C-alpha positions as CSV (number, residue, x, y, z in Angstrom):
1,I,74.1,86.0,22.8
2,P,77.3,83.5,23.4
3,L,75.9,80.7,25.9
4,D,79.6,78.7,26.0
5,S,82.6,78.7,23.5
6,A,80.7,76.4,20.7
7,N,76.8,77.5,21.5
8,K,75.6,80.8,20.2
9,L,71.7,82.1,20.4
10,A,70.9,85.0,18.3
11,L,67.2,86.7,18.0
12,D,66.3,89.4,14.5
13,V,63.6,91.6,14.8
14,A,62.8,93.5,11.7
15,A,59.5,95.9,11.0
16,N,60.1,97.4,7.0
17,I,57.3,100.1,6.2
18,Y,56.8,101.3,2.9
19,T,54.4,102.0,0.2
20,S,53.1,99.9,-2.2
21,A,50.4,99.7,-4.9
22,S,50.1,96.5,-5.7
23,T,50.8,94.7,-2.5
24,D,48.4,97.9,-0.4
25,M,45.9,95.5,1.9
26,I,46.2,92.6,0.0
27,D,44.9,90.8,3.0
28,A,41.6,92.7,3.7
29,R,40.7,93.8,-0.4
30,M,41.3,94.8,-3.5
31,S,44.6,96.6,-4.0
32,S,44.3,100.3,-3.8
33,A,46.3,102.8,-5.2
34,S,49.6,103.9,-3.2
35,S,49.5,104.0,0.3
36,R,51.5,102.3,3.5
37,D,52.2,98.8,4.9
38,T,54.4,97.0,7.3
39,R,56.2,93.9,7.1
40,S,57.2,92.5,10.2
41,S,59.8,89.3,10.8
42,I,60.7,87.2,14.3
43,N,63.5,84.8,13.9
44,F,65.5,83.0,16.3
45,A,68.5,80.6,15.7
46,W,70.6,78.7,17.6
47,D,74.4,77.7,16.1
48,R,76.6,74.8,17.0
49,F,80.3,74.7,16.7
50,R,82.9,72.1,17.0
51,P,86.6,73.8,16.7
52,R,88.2,71.2,16.5
53,S,86.4,69.5,13.6
54,N,85.5,72.8,11.8
55,W,81.9,71.7,12.1
56,T,79.0,73.8,12.2
57,W,75.2,73.1,12.8
58,K,72.4,75.3,12.8
59,A,68.3,75.6,13.5
60,G,66.3,78.5,13.4
61,A,62.4,79.6,13.0
62,S,61.0,82.6,11.7
63,V,57.8,84.2,11.1
64,E,56.7,87.1,8.6
65,S,54.0,88.5,7.8
66,D,53.0,86.3,5.2
67,Y,54.8,83.1,5.7
68,L,56.4,80.8,8.8
69,S,59.2,79.1,8.0
70,L,61.2,76.5,9.9
71,S,65.2,75.8,8.9
72,F,67.9,73.5,10.0
73,G,71.5,73.9,8.0
74,S,74.7,72.5,8.8
75,G,78.4,72.9,7.6
76,W,81.7,71.6,7.1
77,T,85.4,73.4,6.8
78,I,88.3,71.8,5.5
79,N,92.0,74.4,6.0
80,G,94.9,73.8,4.0
81,Q,97.9,72.7,6.1
82,E,99.6,76.6,5.5
83,E,95.6,78.1,6.1
84,N,96.5,79.8,2.8
85,N,93.7,78.1,1.0
86,S,90.2,76.4,2.5
87,F,87.2,74.2,1.2
88,H,83.9,74.7,2.7
89,V,80.6,72.5,2.2
90,S,77.5,73.2,3.6
91,G,73.8,72.4,3.4
92,Q,70.3,74.2,4.8
93,V,66.2,73.3,4.2
94,F,63.8,75.6,4.9
95,L,60.3,74.3,5.4
96,D,57.6,77.1,4.5
97,R,54.1,77.6,4.9
98,W,52.4,80.0,2.9
99,I,49.6,82.5,4.6
100,L,47.4,82.8,1.4
101,Y,46.3,86.5,0.4
102,F,44.5,86.1,-3.0
103,P,42.9,89.0,-4.7
104,A,39.2,89.6,-3.5
105,E,37.5,89.5,-6.7
106,L,38.8,86.3,-7.3
107,R,38.7,84.2,-3.1
108,D,35.7,82.2,-3.8
109,T,37.2,80.9,-7.5
110,I,40.9,80.5,-6.3
111,Q,41.6,78.8,-3.1
112,P,39.9,75.3,-3.9
113,T,42.4,75.2,-6.9
114,V,45.3,76.1,-5.1
115,S,46.5,72.4,-3.4
116,T,49.3,73.4,-1.6
117,D,50.4,75.9,1.1
118,K,53.9,74.6,1.6
119,R,57.1,75.3,0.1
120,R,60.3,73.0,1.3
121,S,63.8,74.4,-0.4
122,Y,67.0,73.1,-0.4
123,N,70.1,74.3,-0.4
124,L,73.9,72.7,-1.0
125,N,77.3,75.4,-0.8
126,L,80.6,74.5,-2.0
127,T,83.4,77.3,-1.9
128,Y,86.8,77.2,-2.5
129,Q,89.0,80.2,-1.3
130,Q,92.4,80.2,-2.0
131,I,95.3,82.8,-1.0
132,I,97.5,83.2,-4.3
133,N,100.3,85.4,-3.2
134,Q,100.4,88.4,-0.5
135,R,98.3,91.0,-2.6
136,L,96.0,88.6,-4.4
137,N,93.3,86.1,-3.0
138,A,90.3,84.1,-5.3
139,S,87.3,82.2,-4.3
140,V,84.8,79.6,-6.7
141,S,81.6,79.2,-4.9
142,T,78.4,77.6,-6.2
143,D,74.6,77.0,-4.9
144,L,72.5,74.5,-5.8
145,N,69.0,74.9,-4.8
146,C,65.9,73.3,-5.4
147,Q,62.5,74.2,-4.1
148,R,59.2,72.1,-4.2
149,G,55.4,72.7,-3.5
150,F,53.7,76.4,-3.9
151,L,56.3,78.5,-5.6
152,S,54.2,81.4,-7.1
153,T,53.0,84.4,-5.3
154,P,48.8,83.7,-4.3
155,F,48.3,87.7,-5.0
156,H,50.0,87.9,-8.1
157,R,47.0,88.6,-11.0
158,V,48.2,87.3,-14.4
159,Y,45.6,89.0,-17.3
160,F,44.5,86.8,-20.5
161,Q,43.4,87.4,-23.7
162,G,39.9,88.1,-24.2
163,E,39.1,87.6,-20.6
164,I,38.1,90.4,-18.2
165,L,38.7,88.7,-15.1
166,P,42.5,87.9,-14.1
167,R,44.0,84.7,-12.6
168,I,46.4,84.7,-10.1
169,E,50.0,83.3,-11.6
170,N,51.0,79.6,-11.8
171,F,54.6,78.1,-11.4
172,P,55.6,74.7,-11.7
173,S,56.2,72.9,-8.2
174,N,59.7,72.1,-8.8
175,R,62.4,74.7,-9.5
176,W,65.8,73.9,-9.4
177,K,68.9,76.7,-9.5
178,L,72.1,76.2,-10.2
179,P,74.6,80.2,-9.4
180,V,78.2,80.0,-10.1
181,G,80.1,82.9,-8.7
182,L,84.0,83.5,-8.8
183,R,85.8,86.8,-6.5
184,L,89.0,88.4,-6.6
185,N,90.5,90.6,-4.0
186,Y,93.2,92.4,-4.8
187,F,95.1,94.3,-2.4
188,A,97.1,97.2,-4.9
189,T,98.3,99.7,-1.9
190,N,97.5,98.8,1.6
191,H,94.7,102.1,1.4
192,L,93.8,100.1,-2.0
193,I,91.5,97.7,-2.7
194,F,90.0,95.7,-6.0
195,R,86.8,93.6,-5.4
196,L,85.7,92.3,-8.6
197,F,82.7,89.6,-8.6
198,Y,81.6,87.2,-11.6
199,R,77.9,85.1,-11.5
200,Y,76.6,82.4,-14.2
201,Y,73.0,81.6,-13.3
202,W,71.2,79.0,-14.3
203,D,67.4,77.5,-13.4
204,S,64.7,75.4,-14.7
205,F,62.6,78.5,-15.5
206,N,65.0,79.0,-18.9
207,I,66.3,82.1,-16.8
208,R,69.9,82.5,-17.6
209,A,71.8,85.7,-16.1
210,H,75.2,87.3,-16.1
211,T,75.8,89.3,-13.1
212,F,79.0,91.6,-12.5
213,N,80.3,93.3,-9.8
214,L,83.2,95.7,-8.6
215,E,84.0,97.7,-5.6
216,I,86.9,99.7,-4.9
217,P,87.6,100.5,-0.8
218,L,90.0,103.4,-0.7
219,K,91.0,104.3,3.1
220,L,91.4,107.6,3.3
221,H,92.5,107.9,7.0
222,M,92.5,105.4,10.2
223,A,89.0,106.5,10.7
224,W,87.4,106.7,7.3
225,T,86.8,104.6,4.4
226,I,85.5,105.4,0.5
227,S,83.9,102.6,-1.6
228,P,82.8,103.7,-5.1
229,F,80.6,100.6,-6.5
230,Y,78.9,99.3,-9.7
231,R,76.9,95.9,-10.6
232,F,75.7,94.9,-14.2
233,H,73.4,91.8,-14.6
234,R,71.8,90.8,-17.9
235,Q,69.1,87.8,-18.1
236,T,67.2,86.1,-20.4
237,A,63.1,85.5,-19.6
238,A,61.4,82.4,-17.9
239,D,59.9,80.3,-20.5
240,F,56.2,81.1,-19.2
241,F,56.2,84.6,-18.8
242,L,54.4,87.3,-21.0
243,P,53.6,91.1,-20.2
244,F,50.2,92.0,-19.6
245,G,47.4,91.0,-21.4
246,E,48.7,88.5,-24.1
247,H,48.8,85.2,-22.3
248,Q,46.3,82.9,-24.5
249,D,44.2,80.3,-23.2
250,G,45.3,76.7,-22.7
251,A,49.0,77.8,-21.5
252,L,49.5,75.4,-18.2
253,F,51.9,77.8,-16.5
254,Y,51.5,81.9,-16.7
255,T,53.2,85.0,-15.2
256,S,53.6,88.6,-15.9
257,D,56.5,89.2,-13.5
258,F,58.8,91.1,-15.0
259,D,61.2,90.2,-12.3
260,L,61.0,86.9,-14.7
261,S,61.6,89.0,-17.9
262,A,64.3,89.0,-19.9
263,F,66.3,92.6,-18.8
264,S,69.2,94.2,-18.1
265,S,69.9,96.4,-14.7
266,Q,73.1,98.4,-13.7
267,K,73.5,99.4,-10.1
268,F,75.8,101.9,-8.4
269,G,76.8,104.0,-5.6
270,L,79.0,105.1,-3.1
271,G,79.6,103.8,0.6
272,L,81.3,105.3,3.3
273,R,82.4,103.6,6.4
274,Y,83.4,105.6,9.7
275,I,85.5,104.1,12.4
276,P,85.4,106.2,15.8
277,L,89.1,106.7,16.9
278,W,87.7,106.6,20.8
279,Q,87.0,102.6,20.4
280,L,91.3,102.2,20.3
281,S,91.0,103.5,24.4
282,K,88.2,101.0,25.5
283,A,90.1,99.5,27.8
284,E,90.8,102.7,29.7
285,A,87.6,103.7,29.9
286,R,86.0,100.2,30.7
287,L,83.2,100.7,28.5
288,Q,81.0,97.4,27.8
289,W,79.9,98.3,24.8
290,E,80.8,101.0,21.5
291,I,80.2,101.2,18.4
292,S,82.6,100.0,16.7
293,A,82.0,101.2,13.2
294,I,79.1,103.5,11.4
295,S,78.0,103.2,7.5
296,L,76.1,105.1,4.7
297,R,75.4,103.7,1.5
298,L,74.2,105.8,-1.2
299,S,73.0,103.9,-4.5
300,H,71.3,104.5,-7.9
301,Y,69.1,101.4,-9.7
302,R,67.9,101.4,-12.8
303,R,66.1,98.7,-15.6
304,S,65.8,98.4,-18.4
305,D,62.2,98.1,-18.8
306,G,62.4,101.7,-16.8
307,L,61.9,101.0,-13.6
308,K,64.8,103.7,-11.6
309,S,65.4,103.7,-7.3
310,W,67.1,105.0,-5.5
311,S,68.3,103.7,-2.1
312,L,70.0,105.1,1.3
313,S,70.9,102.9,4.3
314,T,72.8,103.1,7.1
315,L,74.6,100.7,9.6
316,F,75.8,101.1,12.8
317,S,78.1,98.1,14.6
318,I,77.6,97.7,18.0
319,S,80.4,95.4,20.1
320,N,81.4,94.2,23.6
């Protein structure tokens, strides 16, 4: 909602309804067989932009099913004299508070050992963009992130050798993340674009990762665009990751979350975008609101530990 030329308000409301054996009814009792669960969120944001200085700042708040969050951020952009390059720097602060849900069989023994329900995140983004020629542009970016506080997931169980009851996973109270990305967009023709992206990732949990992404939008018609895509990712394991039942007593930090394990993954699929031609006659029709684009995206995900999934998503863009 634009208030004036410099200020905007935004409100996002979302609800995700899904099946999951690992998270079903975690707020009431022990995880049951796969059933339905709902995760909801409300996010409010205020965005202020000063055109003369290319400076913007934001403030927001969100409420989700298992945590509360406040956020603040600011950004500044420097454009080159001929506007063929730009440098952007921005920072964000997130002040989160968990609503802690523990496994039912451990609630009497775990809660006193957890010293905080707070998490603080500090982000610094640096991005340089360059138009190399009429067909090629590139950007280099890095996102330095620091997290402090309660970083583990309170309802993730970890089973130790020789122990019947599990423990909840335990992370260090500090985590640093540093991804560095390179993006190239090559306009081969007026109808064909190659979008390439590579990212190297490092964090203080000793995870190292490489990610490569390729997307090739092909404009079939004025209204239709088809976009095949492929993504490859490979990472090492966190220092304190071990599978089910392999942790030994005396470990200071521990997790069996396979998202922190060593694995490689592939994701590929096809996107379809339709821009209604009747939007060109908007002025004549005197419409206040209209659908400006419709997108459909189908993808398949495969991970080396056996995880497989299909995803189908749609997007309707509405403008006035």
